[in-house]
PASE-205786 format. One record per residue: x, y, z of N, C-alpha, C in turn; chain; residue number from 1. Coordinates in steps of 0.1 Angstrom, whole numbers. Atoms other than C-alpha are relative to their C-alpha. Example, Ala and Ser with C-alpha at 12.3 -4.5 7.8 and 13.67 -1.06 7.14 Angstrom:
<atoms>
(atom (9, -12, 0), (123, -45, 78), (9, 12, 0), A, 1),
(atom (-9, -11, 0), (137, -11, 71), (-8, 11, 8), A, 2),
</atoms>
This chain:
<atoms>
(atom (-1, -10, -14), (1377, 270, 1370), (-13, 9, -1), A, 1),
(atom (8, -11, 4), (1356, 297, 1354), (-16, -5, -1), A, 2),
(atom (12, 2, 2), (1327, 275, 1343), (-5, -6, 16), A, 3),
(atom (1, 4, -13), (1328, 259, 1380), (-6, 13, 9), A, 4),
(atom (4, -12, -11), (1323, 294, 1397), (-12, 5, -10), A, 5),
(atom (14, -1, 4), (1295, 301, 1369), (-12, -8, 4), A, 6),
(atom (11, 8, -4), (1278, 274, 1381), (-5, 1, 14), A, 7),
(atom (0, 0, -17), (1285, 278, 1419), (-11, 15, 0), A, 8),
(atom (8, -13, -1), (1269, 316, 1411), (-17, -3, -4), A, 9),
(atom (9, 5, 1), (1241, 301, 1395), (-12, -6, 7), A, 10),
(atom (9, 10, -10), (1231, 278, 1420), (-4, 13, 14), A, 11),
(atom (1, -6, -10), (1234, 305, 1445), (-11, 10, -2), A, 12),
(atom (10, -8, 4), (1211, 330, 1426), (-12, -6, -1), A, 13),
(atom (10, 8, -4), (1187, 303, 1423), (-8, -3, 14), A, 14),
(atom (0, 3, -13), (1186, 296, 1457), (-5, 12, 9), A, 15),
(atom (2, -13, -7), (1183, 332, 1468), (-16, 3, -7), A, 16),
(atom (13, -3, 7), (1152, 336, 1442), (-11, -12, 7), A, 17),
(atom (12, 7, -4), (1134, 305, 1454), (-2, 1, 14), A, 18),
(atom (1, -5, -15), (1140, 314, 1493), (-9, 12, -1), A, 19),
(atom (7, -13, 2), (1127, 349, 1484), (-15, -4, -4), A, 20),
(atom (16, 0, 9), (1096, 334, 1463), (-6, -8, 15), A, 21),
(atom (9, 5, -13), (1090, 311, 1497), (-4, 10, 8), A, 22),
(atom (3, -9, -8), (1094, 340, 1518), (-13, 9, -1), A, 23),
(atom (8, -9, 3), (1069, 360, 1498), (-16, -6, 2), A, 24),
(atom (12, 5, -2), (1044, 333, 1497), (-4, -2, 16), A, 25),
(atom (1, 1, -14), (1046, 328, 1534), (-8, 14, 5), A, 26),
(atom (7, -12, -7), (1039, 366, 1541), (-13, 3, -7), A, 27),
(atom (13, -1, 6), (1012, 366, 1515), (-10, -9, 10), A, 28),
(atom (13, 12, -7), (993, 335, 1534), (-3, 9, 13), A, 29),
(atom (2, -6, -12), (1001, 356, 1566), (-11, 10, 0), A, 30),
(atom (5, -10, 2), (988, 385, 1553), (-17, -4, -5), A, 31),
(atom (12, 1, 2), (955, 368, 1539), (-7, -7, 12), A, 32),
(atom (3, 6, -12), (951, 349, 1574), (-4, 10, 9), A, 33),
(atom (-1, -10, -10), (950, 384, 1592), (-17, 0, 4), A, 34),
(atom (14, 1, -8), (920, 387, 1617), (-1, 14, 3), A, 35),
(atom (5, -14, -8), (903, 419, 1626), (-7, -1, 10), A, 36),
(atom (8, 1, -9), (888, 421, 1658), (-1, 12, 8), A, 37),
(atom (4, -14, -5), (870, 450, 1670), (-9, -2, 12), A, 38),
(atom (7, 2, -15), (855, 453, 1709), (-7, 13, 0), A, 39),
(atom (6, -15, -3), (832, 481, 1718), (5, 6, 14), A, 40),
(atom (-6, -3, -12), (844, 482, 1754), (12, -6, 4), A, 41),
(atom (-15, 8, -6), (875, 473, 1777), (-1, -15, 2), A, 42),
(atom (-3, 13, -6), (867, 439, 1789), (0, -9, -13), A, 43),
(atom (-3, 11, 11), (860, 422, 1753), (11, 6, -8), A, 44),
(atom (-13, -4, 4), (892, 441, 1742), (10, -9, 10), A, 45),
(atom (-9, 7, -12), (911, 426, 1771), (0, -16, -1), A, 46),
(atom (-2, 11, 4), (899, 395, 1765), (4, -8, -11), A, 47),
(atom (-5, 0, 14), (906, 392, 1731), (15, 0, -1), A, 48),
(atom (-14, -1, 2), (940, 403, 1735), (8, -8, 7), A, 49),
(atom (-8, 10, -10), (948, 379, 1762), (-2, -13, -11), A, 50),
(atom (-1, 13, 7), (937, 349, 1737), (6, 1, -15), A, 51),
(atom (-9, -4, 16), (956, 364, 1704), (12, 3, 5), A, 52),
(atom (-16, -5, -2), (988, 371, 1725), (6, -8, -7), A, 53),
(atom (-8, 4, 12), (1018, 365, 1703), (-3, -10, -12), A, 54),
(atom (5, 7, 12), (995, 350, 1674), (3, 11, -9), A, 55),
(atom (-5, -10, 10), (1010, 370, 1642), (-14, 3, -9), A, 56),
(atom (10, -3, 7), (984, 387, 1617), (-12, 2, 5), A, 57),
(atom (14, -2, -6), (959, 400, 1641), (1, 17, 2), A, 58),
(atom (4, -9, -3), (945, 434, 1644), (-9, 3, 10), A, 59),
(atom (8, -2, -13), (928, 446, 1676), (-6, 13, 4), A, 60),
(atom (6, -10, -2), (906, 477, 1680), (-12, 2, 13), A, 61),
(atom (14, -7, -9), (883, 492, 1710), (-4, 12, -3), A, 62),
(atom (7, -15, 3), (858, 516, 1701), (-1, 10, 8), A, 63),
(atom (1, -10, -11), (853, 534, 1732), (14, 7, 2), A, 64),
(atom (-12, -5, -2), (883, 556, 1737), (-1, -2, 17), A, 65),
(atom (-5, -1, -15), (902, 552, 1771), (-4, 11, 7), A, 66),
(atom (3, -14, -6), (890, 576, 1797), (-16, 3, 0), A, 67),
(atom (11, -8, 4), (858, 583, 1780), (-15, -8, 8), A, 68),
(atom (11, 4, -5), (822, 576, 1794), (-8, -12, -8), A, 69),
(atom (7, 11, 8), (810, 542, 1782), (-14, 2, -6), A, 70),
(atom (13, 0, 3), (773, 549, 1785), (-2, 10, -11), A, 71),
(atom (-1, -11, 9), (778, 581, 1765), (4, -1, -15), A, 72),
(atom (-11, 4, 13), (797, 563, 1735), (-13, 2, -12), A, 73),
(atom (8, 0, 16), (781, 571, 1697), (11, -5, -9), A, 74),
(atom (-9, 5, 11), (798, 553, 1671), (2, 14, -12), A, 75),
(atom (-5, -10, 12), (815, 576, 1643), (-1, -7, -13), A, 76),
(atom (0, 7, 13), (812, 566, 1607), (13, -10, 1), A, 77),
(atom (-12, 7, -3), (849, 554, 1612), (-5, -15, 5), A, 78),
(atom (7, 14, -8), (835, 530, 1639), (-7, -9, -6), A, 79),
(atom (11, 6, 8), (808, 518, 1619), (8, -9, -12), A, 80),
(atom (-7, 9, 10), (834, 508, 1591), (7, -10, 5), A, 81),
(atom (-8, 8, -4), (855, 494, 1611), (-5, -18, 7), A, 82),
(atom (7, 13, -5), (828, 468, 1628), (-5, -5, -14), A, 83),
(atom (1, 9, 13), (817, 460, 1591), (11, -7, -7), A, 84),
(atom (-12, 9, 3), (850, 449, 1583), (8, -8, 9), A, 85),
(atom (-5, 10, -12), (857, 431, 1613), (-2, -15, -4), A, 86),
(atom (3, 16, 0), (863, 393, 1614), (-8, -5, 12), A, 87),
(atom (7, 2, -12), (852, 391, 1650), (-4, 14, 8), A, 88),
(atom (3, -14, -9), (831, 417, 1667), (-3, -2, 13), A, 89),
(atom (5, 4, -15), (825, 417, 1706), (-3, 10, 5), A, 90),
(atom (9, -9, -4), (799, 436, 1722), (-7, -6, 13), A, 91),
(atom (4, 5, -12), (781, 434, 1756), (-17, -3, -2), A, 92),
(atom (13, 5, 3), (745, 433, 1746), (-10, 9, 12), A, 93),
(atom (10, -8, -13), (728, 460, 1771), (-3, 14, -9), A, 94),
(atom (7, -14, 8), (715, 495, 1767), (11, 9, 0), A, 95),
(atom (-11, -7, 2), (751, 510, 1768), (3, -1, -19), A, 96),
(atom (-1, 3, 17), (754, 495, 1731), (-11, -3, -7), A, 97),
(atom (11, 2, 8), (719, 494, 1719), (1, 1, -15), A, 98),
(atom (-4, -3, 14), (733, 508, 1687), (3, -12, -7), A, 99),
(atom (-8, 11, 9), (749, 477, 1677), (-10, -9, -8), A, 100),
(atom (13, 10, 6), (714, 455, 1670), (0, 4, -13), A, 101),
(atom (3, 1, 15), (706, 470, 1638), (14, 0, -9), A, 102),
(atom (-11, 2, 6), (743, 471, 1625), (3, -12, 0), A, 103),
(atom (-4, 12, 0), (749, 437, 1629), (-10, -13, -9), A, 104),
(atom (7, 10, 6), (721, 423, 1609), (7, -1, -13), A, 105),
(atom (-4, 0, 16), (742, 430, 1575), (11, -4, 4), A, 106),
(atom (-13, 4, 2), (772, 413, 1589), (4, -15, -1), A, 107),
(atom (-2, 14, 3), (773, 380, 1573), (11, -6, -1), A, 108),
(atom (-16, 9, -3), (809, 373, 1574), (5, 2, 13), A, 109),
(atom (-8, -5, -10), (815, 385, 1609), (-2, -12, 13), A, 110),
(atom (2, 7, -16), (819, 362, 1640), (-4, 13, 9), A, 111),
(atom (6, -11, -12), (798, 381, 1668), (0, -7, 11), A, 112),
(atom (1, 6, -14), (804, 376, 1705), (-6, 12, 8), A, 113),
(atom (8, -5, -8), (775, 389, 1724), (-1, -2, 14), A, 114),
(atom (-7, 6, -15), (787, 388, 1762), (-13, -4, 8), A, 115),
(atom (8, 2, -8), (751, 390, 1776), (-7, -16, -4), A, 116),
(atom (6, 9, 4), (741, 359, 1753), (8, -15, 5), A, 117),
(atom (-8, 12, -4), (770, 336, 1768), (2, -4, 14), A, 118),
(atom (2, 4, -14), (762, 337, 1805), (-14, 5, 6), A, 119),
(atom (12, -1, -6), (732, 336, 1827), (0, 17, 5), A, 120),
(atom (-1, -14, -6), (721, 373, 1834), (-13, 3, 7), A, 121),
(atom (10, -4, -7), (699, 390, 1857), (-2, 13, -3), A, 122),
(atom (8, -15, 3), (678, 423, 1858), (7, 10, 10), A, 123),
(atom (-5, -11, -10), (689, 453, 1871), (-10, 6, 9), A, 124),
(atom (8, -1, -9), (674, 461, 1905), (4, 12, 9), A, 125),
(atom (-1, -8, -8), (668, 488, 1929), (1, 0, 15), A, 126),
(atom (4, 6, -13), (677, 479, 1965), (0, 11, 10), A, 127),
(atom (3, -13, -12), (668, 497, 1997), (7, 10, 1), A, 128),
(atom (-8, -10, -6), (681, 534, 1999), (4, 4, -12), A, 129),
(atom (-4, -3, 12), (690, 536, 1962), (-9, 10, -8), A, 130),
(atom (8, -10, 9), (680, 564, 1941), (-5, -5, -14), A, 131),
(atom (4, 8, 15), (660, 552, 1911), (-3, 14, -11), A, 132),
(atom (5, -10, 10), (654, 573, 1879), (-13, -1, -3), A, 133),
(atom (15, -2, -1), (622, 591, 1875), (-3, -6, -15), A, 134),
(atom (4, 3, 13), (622, 579, 1838), (-3, -17, 1), A, 135),
(atom (1, 17, -2), (626, 541, 1849), (-11, 2, 7), A, 136),
(atom (13, 2, -7), (597, 546, 1875), (-10, 3, -7), A, 137),
(atom (11, -3, 8), (577, 560, 1850), (-4, -12, -15), A, 138),
(atom (1, 11, 14), (581, 535, 1819), (-1, -13, 9), A, 139),
(atom (3, 11, -8), (584, 509, 1849), (6, -14, -10), A, 140),
(atom (-7, 10, 8), (608, 489, 1824), (11, -5, 7), A, 141),
(atom (-9, 5, -7), (627, 462, 1833), (13, -3, -9), A, 142),
(atom (-11, 5, 10), (664, 458, 1819), (12, -7, 6), A, 143),
(atom (-9, 10, -2), (691, 433, 1820), (12, 9, 9), A, 144),
(atom (-10, -4, -6), (720, 440, 1842), (12, -4, -12), A, 145),
(atom (-9, 6, 15), (748, 443, 1814), (17, -4, 4), A, 146),
(atom (-11, 2, -7), (778, 441, 1837), (4, -13, 2), A, 147),
(atom (-3, 19, 2), (783, 403, 1829), (14, -3, 8), A, 148),
(atom (-15, 5, -1), (822, 406, 1831), (3, 3, 13), A, 149),
(atom (-5, -4, -13), (825, 421, 1866), (0, -15, 8), A, 150),
(atom (-4, 14, -6), (821, 379, 1875), (12, -5, -7), A, 151),
(atom (-11, 8, 6), (853, 363, 1870), (-5, -12, -7), A, 152),
(atom (5, 12, 5), (835, 332, 1862), (-5, 1, -15), A, 153),
(atom (7, -2, 12), (814, 348, 1835), (12, 4, -10), A, 154),
(atom (-12, -3, 9), (848, 363, 1821), (7, -12, -6), A, 155),
(atom (-9, 14, 5), (863, 329, 1818), (-9, -9, -10), A, 156),
(atom (9, 4, 12), (832, 318, 1797), (1, 9, -11), A, 157),
(atom (-4, -8, 11), (836, 348, 1775), (10, -4, -7), A, 158),
(atom (-15, 2, 3), (874, 340, 1772), (-4, -10, -11), A, 159),
(atom (3, 13, 7), (864, 307, 1759), (-7, 1, -11), A, 160),
(atom (10, -1, 10), (836, 318, 1735), (8, 7, -12), A, 161),
(atom (-9, -8, 7), (864, 343, 1721), (9, -10, -8), A, 162),
(atom (-10, 14, 6), (889, 313, 1715), (-6, -8, -12), A, 163),
(atom (11, 13, 10), (861, 290, 1699), (0, 8, -16), A, 164),
(atom (1, -6, 10), (852, 317, 1678), (12, 7, -11), A, 165),
(atom (-12, -4, 6), (890, 327, 1663), (3, -12, -8), A, 166),
(atom (-5, 14, 6), (898, 289, 1660), (-6, -5, -12), A, 167),
(atom (8, 6, 15), (869, 283, 1631), (10, 8, -13), A, 168),
(atom (-5, -11, 11), (884, 313, 1608), (16, -2, 1), A, 169),
(atom (-14, 3, 0), (920, 304, 1618), (6, -11, 6), A, 170),
(atom (-2, 14, -7), (926, 268, 1625), (14, -2, 4), A, 171),
(atom (-14, -2, 1), (963, 273, 1619), (6, 1, 15), A, 172),
(atom (-6, -8, -11), (969, 292, 1653), (-9, -10, 13), A, 173),
(atom (8, 8, -8), (942, 269, 1672), (7, -5, 13), A, 174),
(atom (-8, 5, -11), (971, 254, 1697), (1, 12, 9), A, 175),
(atom (-4, -13, -8), (981, 291, 1706), (-12, 5, 5), A, 176),
(atom (11, -5, -5), (945, 303, 1709), (-3, -8, 15), A, 177),
(atom (4, 6, -10), (937, 276, 1734), (9, -1, 12), A, 178),
(atom (-8, -1, -12), (968, 278, 1755), (0, 12, 7), A, 179),
(atom (2, -16, -5), (964, 315, 1757), (-12, 0, 7), A, 180),
(atom (13, -5, -8), (927, 313, 1768), (1, -10, 15), A, 181),
(atom (1, 6, -13), (936, 285, 1793), (8, 6, 14), A, 182),
(atom (-9, -6, -5), (964, 303, 1805), (-8, 12, 12), A, 183),
(atom (10, -10, -7), (940, 332, 1814), (-10, -4, 8), A, 184),
(atom (12, 5, -10), (914, 314, 1827), (4, -7, 10), A, 185),
(atom (-5, 4, -10), (934, 296, 1849), (2, 11, 10), A, 186),
(atom (0, -9, -10), (944, 327, 1865), (-11, 8, 8), A, 187),
(atom (11, -6, -4), (912, 339, 1868), (-8, -8, 13), A, 188),
(atom (2, 11, -8), (901, 306, 1886), (5, 4, 11), A, 189),
(atom (-6, -2, -11), (928, 313, 1909), (-1, 10, 8), A, 190),
(atom (1, -15, -4), (921, 349, 1917), (-14, -2, 8), A, 191),
(atom (13, 2, -5), (885, 335, 1922), (0, -6, 15), A, 192),
(atom (0, 10, -12), (893, 310, 1946), (7, 10, 13), A, 193),
(atom (-6, -9, -15), (916, 339, 1970), (-10, 10, 1), A, 194),
(atom (13, -11, -1), (883, 362, 1965), (-8, -7, 12), A, 195),
(atom (8, 5, -9), (862, 336, 1980), (6, -1, 15), A, 196),
(atom (-3, 4, -12), (886, 327, 2008), (1, 11, 8), A, 197),
(atom (0, -11, -6), (888, 362, 2015), (-14, 2, 9), A, 198),
(atom (14, -2, -3), (851, 367, 2021), (-5, -12, 9), A, 199),
(atom (1, 13, -10), (848, 331, 2040), (6, 5, 12), A, 200),
(atom (-8, -1, -16), (872, 343, 2067), (-2, 14, 5), A, 201),
(atom (4, -12, -3), (857, 377, 2075), (-15, 0, 8), A, 202),
(atom (16, -4, -6), (824, 387, 2097), (-7, 9, -5), A, 203),
(atom (10, -11, 7), (815, 415, 2076), (-4, -6, -17), A, 204),
(atom (4, 4, 15), (796, 408, 2041), (-10, 11, -7), A, 205),
(atom (4, -12, 7), (782, 443, 2033), (8, 10, -4), A, 206),
(atom (-9, -9, 9), (797, 469, 2011), (-9, 11, -4), A, 207),
(atom (9, -10, 3), (786, 502, 2004), (6, 10, -12), A, 208),
(atom (-3, -8, 8), (788, 524, 1973), (-3, 13, -2), A, 209),
(atom (8, -11, 0), (783, 559, 1971), (2, 5, -19), A, 210),
(atom (-1, -2, 15), (780, 559, 1934), (-9, -11, -7), A, 211),
(atom (9, 12, 8), (766, 537, 1904), (6, -17, 5), A, 212),
(atom (-6, 16, -4), (767, 498, 1912), (-4, -9, -13), A, 213),
(atom (-2, 10, 11), (779, 476, 1882), (4, -12, 7), A, 214),
(atom (-9, 16, -6), (791, 447, 1907), (-11, -10, 3), A, 215),
(atom (11, 11, -5), (757, 429, 1908), (3, -14, -2), A, 216),
(atom (-5, 13, 3), (773, 396, 1893), (11, -4, 8), A, 217),
(atom (-11, 2, -9), (804, 401, 1914), (-6, -4, 12), A, 218),
(atom (0, 2, -14), (787, 402, 1945), (-9, -14, 4), A, 219),
(atom (6, 12, 0), (764, 374, 1938), (7, -10, 0), A, 220),
(atom (-9, 12, 3), (793, 351, 1931), (5, -3, 15), A, 221),
(atom (-7, 3, -12), (804, 356, 1965), (-8, 8, 14), A, 222),
(atom (10, -2, -10), (772, 363, 1985), (0, 12, 9), A, 223),
(atom (-5, -11, -9), (782, 399, 1995), (-19, 5, 0), A, 224),
(atom (11, -10, -1), (750, 424, 2005), (8, 14, -4), A, 225),
(atom (-4, -14, 6), (754, 460, 1991), (-11, 9, 3), A, 226),
(atom (6, -11, -2), (741, 493, 1995), (7, 11, -11), A, 227),
(atom (-9, -11, 10), (746, 519, 1966), (-10, 13, -2), A, 228),
(atom (9, -11, 6), (733, 555, 1952), (-9, -3, -7), A, 229),
(atom (8, 1, 15), (724, 543, 1918), (0, -12, -5), A, 230),
(atom (-1, 14, 8), (718, 514, 1897), (13, 2, -9), A, 231),
(atom (-11, 0, 10), (745, 503, 1873), (3, 7, -12), A, 232),
(atom (0, -6, 13), (736, 519, 1843), (-8, 16, 1), A, 233),
(atom (4, -13, -3), (721, 552, 1861), (9, 11, -7), A, 234),
(atom (-7, -12, 6), (727, 586, 1843), (1, 10, 11), A, 235),
(atom (-2, -10, -8), (723, 603, 1877), (13, -1, 7), A, 236),
(atom (-11, -2, -8), (751, 618, 1897), (-3, 6, 13), A, 237),
(atom (3, -6, -12), (733, 637, 1922), (-10, -6, 9), A, 238),
(atom (11, 8, -7), (715, 615, 1950), (-9, 7, 8), A, 239),
(atom (11, -7, -11), (685, 630, 1971), (5, -1, 14), A, 240),
(atom (-6, -4, -17), (690, 639, 2008), (-4, -11, 6), A, 241),
(atom (5, 13, -7), (669, 607, 2016), (10, -11, -3), A, 242),
(atom (-10, 14, 0), (694, 585, 1999), (13, 2, 6), A, 243),
(atom (-12, -3, -9), (724, 604, 2013), (-2, -7, 14), A, 244),
(atom (1, 3, -15), (711, 598, 2048), (-1, -14, -2), A, 245),
(atom (-2, 14, 0), (703, 564, 2042), (17, -8, -2), A, 246),
(atom (-14, 7, 4), (738, 553, 2030), (9, 5, 13), A, 247),
(atom (-6, -3, -8), (752, 573, 2057), (-5, -5, 14), A, 248),
(atom (6, 5, -17), (730, 558, 2087), (3, -16, -1), A, 249),
(atom (-6, 17, 0), (741, 521, 2071), (15, 1, 2), A, 250),
(atom (-14, 2, -1), (779, 530, 2071), (0, 3, 18), A, 251),
(atom (-1, 5, -13), (775, 539, 2110), (-6, -6, 7), A, 252),
(atom (9, 12, -10), (750, 516, 2123), (10, -12, -4), A, 253),
(atom (-6, 11, 3), (770, 490, 2104), (17, 1, 2), A, 254),
(atom (-14, -6, -2), (805, 506, 2112), (8, -7, -11), A, 255),
(atom (-10, 4, 13), (816, 501, 2078), (12, 9, -5), A, 256),
(atom (-11, -6, 2), (851, 511, 2072), (3, 8, -13), A, 257),
(atom (-4, -8, 11), (852, 522, 2036), (-13, -1, -9), A, 258),
(atom (12, -4, 11), (829, 538, 2010), (6, -3, -13), A, 259),
(atom (-6, 3, 14), (837, 525, 1973), (-5, 11, -8), A, 260),
(atom (2, -6, 14), (837, 546, 1941), (5, -4, -9), A, 261),
(atom (-3, 4, 11), (839, 539, 1907), (14, 7, -9), A, 262),
(atom (-10, -8, 9), (868, 543, 1882), (-6, 10, -8), A, 263),
(atom (3, -10, 9), (867, 575, 1863), (-10, 5, 7), A, 264),
(atom (14, -6, -9), (842, 589, 1890), (5, 14, 3), A, 265),
(atom (-2, -13, -10), (842, 624, 1905), (3, -1, 17), A, 266),
(atom (-1, 4, -14), (840, 606, 1939), (-8, 7, 13), A, 267),
(atom (6, -10, -10), (817, 633, 1953), (-10, -4, 11), A, 268),
(atom (7, 7, -5), (793, 612, 1965), (2, -8, 14), A, 269),
(atom (-10, 8, -14), (817, 586, 1985), (5, 12, 8), A, 270),
(atom (-11, -10, -10), (837, 616, 1998), (-13, 8, 9), A, 271),
(atom (8, -6, -7), (805, 632, 2011), (-5, -8, 14), A, 272),
(atom (7, 9, -10), (791, 601, 2030), (11, -6, 7), A, 273),
(atom (-12, 4, -10), (832, 595, 2042), (-1, 9, 10), A, 274),
(atom (0, -12, -10), (830, 629, 2055), (-8, 0, 13), A, 275),
(atom (13, 0, -11), (797, 622, 2078), (2, -13, 7), A, 276),
(atom (0, 11, -7), (810, 590, 2088), (13, -4, 6), A, 277),
(atom (-11, 6, -6), (845, 588, 2092), (9, -14, -11), A, 278),
(atom (-1, 11, 9), (847, 561, 2065), (14, 6, -9), A, 279),
(atom (-9, 0, 11), (877, 557, 2039), (-6, 2, -11), A, 280),
(atom (7, 3, 13), (869, 562, 2003), (12, -8, -7), A, 281),
(atom (-9, 8, 3), (886, 533, 1982), (-7, -2, -15), A, 282),
(atom (5, 5, 10), (880, 527, 1945), (-2, -17, -2), A, 283),
(atom (7, 12, 4), (863, 494, 1933), (0, 0, -17), A, 284),
(atom (0, 0, 14), (872, 489, 1897), (-11, -7, -9), A, 285),
(atom (5, 10, 7), (847, 476, 1873), (3, -4, -16), A, 286),
(atom (-6, 3, 12), (868, 474, 1845), (-9, 1, -13), A, 287),
(atom (9, -7, 12), (841, 492, 1820), (5, 8, -10), A, 288),
(atom (-9, -11, 8), (866, 514, 1810), (15, 3, 8), A, 289),
(atom (-11, -2, -5), (902, 523, 1818), (7, 13, -5), A, 290),
(atom (-8, -13, 5), (924, 556, 1817), (10, -4, -11), A, 291),
(atom (-8, 2, 10), (942, 565, 1791), (17, -7, 1), A, 292),
(atom (-14, 4, -6), (977, 560, 1810), (-3, -13, 2), A, 293),
(atom (-2, 16, -2), (967, 524, 1820), (-4, -8, -14), A, 294),
(atom (2, 7, 12), (955, 516, 1785), (15, -1, -4), A, 295),
(atom (-14, 0, 8), (991, 527, 1770), (8, -10, 10), A, 296),
(atom (-6, 6, -10), (1004, 510, 1803), (-5, -18, -2), A, 297),
(atom (3, 15, 0), (990, 474, 1793), (-9, -5, 12), A, 298),
(atom (6, 8, -11), (970, 469, 1823), (-14, -5, -5), A, 299),
(atom (6, 8, 3), (947, 443, 1821), (-12, -4, 9), A, 300),
(atom (12, 1, -11), (913, 429, 1835), (5, -8, 11), A, 301),
(atom (-5, 8, -12), (933, 405, 1857), (6, 9, 8), A, 302),
(atom (-5, -7, -8), (953, 432, 1870), (-10, 9, 8), A, 303),
(atom (8, -8, -6), (924, 453, 1877), (-11, -9, 12), A, 304),
(atom (8, 11, -10), (904, 422, 1897), (11, -4, 10), A, 305),
(atom (-12, 1, -9), (938, 414, 1915), (1, 13, 10), A, 306),
(atom (1, -14, -11), (938, 452, 1930), (-12, -1, 6), A, 307),
(atom (11, -3, -8), (901, 449, 1938), (-4, -11, 10), A, 308),
(atom (-2, 8, -9), (909, 419, 1955), (4, 5, 18), A, 309),
(atom (-7, -5, -11), (933, 440, 1979), (-9, 10, 7), A, 310),
(atom (12, -10, -4), (906, 467, 1981), (-9, -7, 9), A, 311),
(atom (12, 6, 0), (878, 443, 1988), (6, -6, 18), A, 312),
(atom (-4, 7, -13), (900, 427, 2020), (-1, 7, 11), A, 313),
(atom (-5, -15, -11), (908, 461, 2036), (-17, 3, 5), A, 314),
(atom (13, -7, -2), (865, 469, 2032), (-5, -11, 10), A, 315),
(atom (9, 9, -7), (854, 436, 2048), (7, -3, 14), A, 316),
(atom (-6, 3, -13), (879, 437, 2079), (-12, 4, 13), A, 317),
</atoms>
């Protein structure tokens, strides 16, 4: 009996050690497979978050702080260190993150997603009545409009590129990446159809922004006309009397019911136009960045664009 009991204890101990060893190996391989993803701004962060949902061993970081002005962002030494140690780095490729170009020259082992390289881009434009910067007029320099993600169709292409660039270094989770990407892009396609339907079934096709205008790709998807106070990357916040008068006249003459302002904006220009015309002010969110509360609450690009559909519908009545 004693020998039988001793043998049983030996078997149990051996089994525990074996399982423990296997668990250690599994944890070790999981650690080695960890991917560090760094995105400069919210769109890249959210697209990557959607693709890696429920996949273990992923580190995901957004460099621009929630609530911060993206165009004023300057990387800290810690930010640069994070980029250099990343497995996948996502950035826009426009004026607001021009600092990236020199940094990525040394990133031999990092997959790089430059959003403006994935989709067709257009030049930033100055439409009738818009306040142009003196600097831009002096330099007569053409810049691409970097806000490519405001098109849901572009967003889907960027998401699929992120998925592809994750599958190569982590093929074990290929199925999960593909399923996640498909789920998100399917939802974007459905929302795109709903926006097309709203625009098609209204007699109005003009929107007015008492703010910067980062929605060039969005309005081109739906053949909308727009007026705005400033171009999308303008640093100006105070329009001239001429610009204000033009926008007020357009709202009055076309009986436009809503004047838009951007997220994280002081709303002053939109409210001035609204006061002069009787129009309502509403936010149309470009998803360039979100508030700290929204970030902590897990708000997504899809959430933002779904809310934009409701807002747009009201503006086009």
